C-alpha positions as CSV (number, residue, x, y, z in Angstrom):
1,M,0.3,0.2,-0.1
2,Y,1.3,3.2,-0.7
3,S,1.7,6.2,1.4
4,R,-0.9,8.4,2.0
5,G,1.6,11.7,2.9
6,M,1.2,15.2,0.7
7,G,2.3,15.8,-2.7
8,N,2.7,12.0,-2.8
9,H,-0.4,11.7,-5.7
10,Q,-1.3,12.3,-9.0
11,N,-4.1,13.7,-9.2
12,D,-6.5,10.5,-10.3
13,G,-5.6,10.1,-6.5
14,T,-2.6,6.8,-7.1
15,A,0.5,7.0,-5.9
16,I,3.1,8.9,-8.4
17,G,5.3,5.8,-9.5
18,T,2.5,3.3,-9.0
19,P,1.6,1.6,-12.5
20,P,-2.4,2.4,-13.8
21,S,-2.4,-1.1,-14.7
22,S,-1.6,-2.4,-11.0
23,T,-4.1,0.3,-9.5
24,Q,-7.0,-0.4,-11.9
25,E,-6.0,-4.4,-10.8
26,R,-6.4,-3.2,-7.3
27,L,-9.7,-2.2,-7.9
28,V,-11.3,-4.8,-9.9
29,T,-10.0,-7.3,-6.8
30,S,-11.5,-5.1,-4.2
31,A,-14.8,-5.1,-5.4
32,R,-14.9,-8.7,-6.5
33,E,-14.1,-9.5,-2.9
34,L,-16.9,-6.9,-1.8
35,L,-19.3,-7.9,-4.0
36,W,-19.2,-11.6,-2.5
37,E,-19.2,-10.6,0.7
38,R,-21.8,-7.8,0.3
39,G,-23.7,-7.4,-2.7
40,Y,-24.1,-4.4,-5.1
41,V,-25.9,-2.6,-2.9
42,G,-24.1,-3.2,0.1
43,T,-20.7,-2.4,-1.4
44,S,-20.3,1.4,-1.9
45,P,-17.0,3.1,-3.5
46,K,-15.4,4.5,-0.6
47,A,-15.5,0.9,1.2
48,I,-13.8,-0.3,-2.6
49,L,-11.4,2.1,-2.6
50,Q,-10.6,1.6,1.3
51,H,-10.2,-2.5,0.4
52,A,-8.2,-1.3,-2.7
53,G,-5.5,1.4,-0.6
54,V,-5.6,4.2,-3.6
55,G,-7.1,7.0,-3.9
56,Q,-10.2,8.7,-3.9
57,G,-10.1,9.6,-8.0
58,S,-8.6,6.4,-8.9
59,M,-11.9,4.8,-9.7
60,Y,-13.3,7.4,-11.8
61,H,-9.6,7.8,-13.5
62,H,-10.1,4.0,-14.6
63,F,-14.1,3.6,-14.5
64,A,-17.0,5.5,-15.3
65,G,-18.3,5.0,-11.6
66,K,-19.3,2.1,-9.6
67,S,-21.7,-0.3,-11.9
68,D,-18.6,0.3,-14.6
69,L,-16.3,-0.9,-11.8
70,A,-19.0,-4.0,-10.7
71,L,-19.3,-4.8,-14.3
72,A,-15.8,-5.5,-14.8
73,A,-15.3,-7.4,-11.6
74,I,-18.1,-9.3,-12.2
75,R,-16.7,-10.2,-16.1
76,R,-13.6,-10.9,-14.4
77,T,-15.0,-13.4,-12.1
78,A,-17.6,-15.0,-14.6
79,E,-14.1,-15.5,-16.9
80,D,-12.2,-17.4,-13.5
81,M,-15.2,-19.1,-12.4
82,R,-15.6,-20.8,-16.1
83,T,-11.5,-20.9,-16.8
84,A,-11.8,-23.2,-13.6
85,T,-15.2,-25.0,-14.2
86,D,-14.2,-26.2,-17.9
87,E,-10.9,-27.8,-16.5
88,I,-12.0,-29.9,-14.0
89,L,-15.2,-30.9,-17.1
90,S,-13.1,-31.1,-19.5
91,A,-10.7,-33.5,-17.6
92,P,-10.3,-37.3,-18.4
93,G,-13.1,-39.7,-17.3
94,T,-16.0,-40.6,-17.7
95,A,-18.8,-38.3,-18.1
96,Y,-20.5,-39.2,-14.8
97,D,-16.8,-38.5,-12.8
98,R,-16.3,-35.0,-14.4
99,V,-19.4,-33.9,-13.6
100,A,-19.3,-35.6,-10.3
101,A,-15.7,-33.6,-9.7
102,Y,-17.1,-30.4,-10.8
103,L,-20.2,-30.8,-8.0
104,L,-17.8,-32.2,-5.3
105,R,-14.9,-29.9,-6.1
106,E,-14.2,-27.7,-3.0
107,R,-16.0,-24.2,-2.3
108,E,-16.7,-21.5,0.1
109,V,-20.1,-22.9,0.4
110,L,-21.3,-20.6,3.5
111,R,-20.0,-17.8,1.2
112,G,-22.3,-18.3,-1.6
113,C,-21.7,-18.4,-5.2
114,P,-19.6,-15.5,-6.2
115,I,-22.1,-15.1,-9.3
116,G,-25.4,-16.5,-8.1
117,R,-24.8,-14.0,-4.9
118,M,-25.3,-10.9,-8.2
119,T,-28.6,-13.0,-8.9
120,Q,-29.7,-11.8,-5.6
121,D,-29.4,-8.1,-6.0
122,R,-32.4,-6.1,-7.7
123,D,-29.8,-3.5,-9.2
124,V,-28.1,-5.8,-10.6
125,V,-30.5,-7.9,-12.7
126,Q,-32.8,-5.1,-13.8
127,D,-29.6,-3.6,-15.2
128,P,-29.0,-5.3,-18.3
129,A,-25.1,-4.4,-18.7
130,L,-24.4,-6.1,-15.1
131,R,-27.0,-8.7,-15.7
132,A,-25.6,-9.9,-18.8
133,P,-22.2,-11.8,-17.8
134,L,-24.4,-13.3,-15.1
135,D,-26.4,-14.7,-17.7
136,A,-24.2,-16.0,-20.1
137,M,-22.0,-17.5,-17.1
138,F,-25.0,-19.8,-16.5
139,D,-25.9,-20.1,-20.1
140,W,-22.1,-21.7,-20.6
141,L,-22.5,-24.0,-17.6
142,R,-25.3,-25.4,-18.8
143,R,-24.2,-25.7,-22.1
144,R,-21.1,-27.5,-20.9
145,I,-22.7,-30.1,-18.8
146,A,-24.8,-31.1,-21.4
147,E,-22.0,-31.6,-23.6
148,V,-20.1,-33.5,-21.0
149,L,-23.7,-35.8,-20.6
150,A,-24.3,-36.2,-24.0
151,E,-20.6,-37.6,-25.0
152,G,-21.1,-40.0,-22.2
153,Q,-24.1,-41.2,-24.1
154,R,-22.1,-41.7,-27.1
155,R,-19.3,-43.6,-25.3
156,G,-21.9,-46.1,-23.6
157,E,-21.0,-44.5,-20.3
158,L,-24.8,-43.0,-19.5
159,A,-28.1,-44.2,-20.5
160,A,-29.8,-42.8,-23.7
161,G,-32.9,-42.2,-22.1
162,L,-31.2,-39.7,-19.9
163,D,-31.9,-35.9,-20.8
164,P,-28.7,-33.7,-21.1
165,A,-29.8,-30.4,-21.3
166,A,-32.2,-31.3,-18.5
167,T,-29.8,-33.2,-16.5
168,A,-27.6,-29.8,-16.7
169,A,-30.4,-27.6,-15.7
170,S,-30.6,-29.8,-12.9
171,V,-27.1,-30.0,-12.0
172,A,-27.3,-26.0,-12.0
173,A,-30.1,-25.7,-10.3
174,V,-29.0,-27.8,-7.3
175,V,-25.5,-25.8,-7.1
176,Q,-27.0,-22.5,-6.6
177,G,-30.1,-23.9,-4.6
178,G,-27.3,-25.9,-2.1
179,Y,-25.6,-22.3,-1.7
180,V,-28.9,-20.8,-0.7
181,L,-30.3,-23.6,1.8
182,A,-26.6,-23.7,3.4
183,R,-26.2,-20.4,4.1
184,A,-30.0,-20.0,5.1
185,A,-28.7,-22.9,8.1
186,E,-25.1,-21.2,8.1
187,D,-24.3,-24.8,8.0
188,P,-22.6,-26.8,4.7
189,A,-24.6,-30.1,5.5
190,P,-27.6,-28.9,3.1
191,F,-25.5,-28.5,0.1
192,D,-23.2,-31.9,0.9
193,A,-26.8,-33.4,0.8
194,A,-27.9,-32.0,-2.3
195,V,-25.2,-32.9,-4.2
196,H,-24.8,-36.4,-3.4
197,G,-28.3,-37.1,-3.8
198,L,-28.2,-35.6,-7.2
199,L,-25.2,-38.1,-7.9
200,A,-26.9,-40.8,-6.7
201,L,-29.5,-40.3,-9.5
202,L,-27.6,-39.6,-11.7
203,A,-25.6,-43.1,-10.8
204,T,-28.5,-44.7,-11.4
205,H,-28.3,-43.8,-16.1
206,A,-24.7,-44.8,-15.7
207,T,-24.0,-47.7,-17.6
208,P,-21.8,-50.3,-16.3
209,P,-18.2,-51.0,-17.9
210,P,-17.8,-53.6,-19.6
211,P,-16.1,-57.2,-18.7
212,V,-12.8,-57.5,-18.3
213,A,-11.7,-60.5,-20.5
214,P,-9.8,-63.1,-19.2
């Protein structure tokens, strides 16, 4: 964090010698953390500036305002989530194994989903620009899981009667609903129960591997 001494700042509020990109990155990182923790309405520009440790003019030097910074933060969160999720769903293994790995991956359950959290803010949902990366992320997630399940069917790993699109929607809904139940109970147990229940149902559609030749 830079010194707050007089005469050590540019007119945008950043410290002299601090690369603009570094200041911008701190603002985005801080906005991501606070949006996840407090939501959009509960995150003030002042709180973001204090969390980032930058001067008062920094936000308006790099961003048009709170909504512009929030949009950058939401997009970054969605990009990171998409990259991490695709890595899991593209890993080796059966379709069931890959979907199970996604459902069972380590999460900060009681904090909720950083993307799902944004859908609970009226101001975000009613703003087409802020809502767009949320819609895109969930659309991509359902489509990607459906692709994995359809691939499993083609390989003979899953029963032909399974509906990939409907099942993918169920996976996304269970995760998001599990977050809500866990936060309401202040206990991750409801999330875990929902995930394991879905996996048990999905397992009934998995076909046994062919017998190994003697």
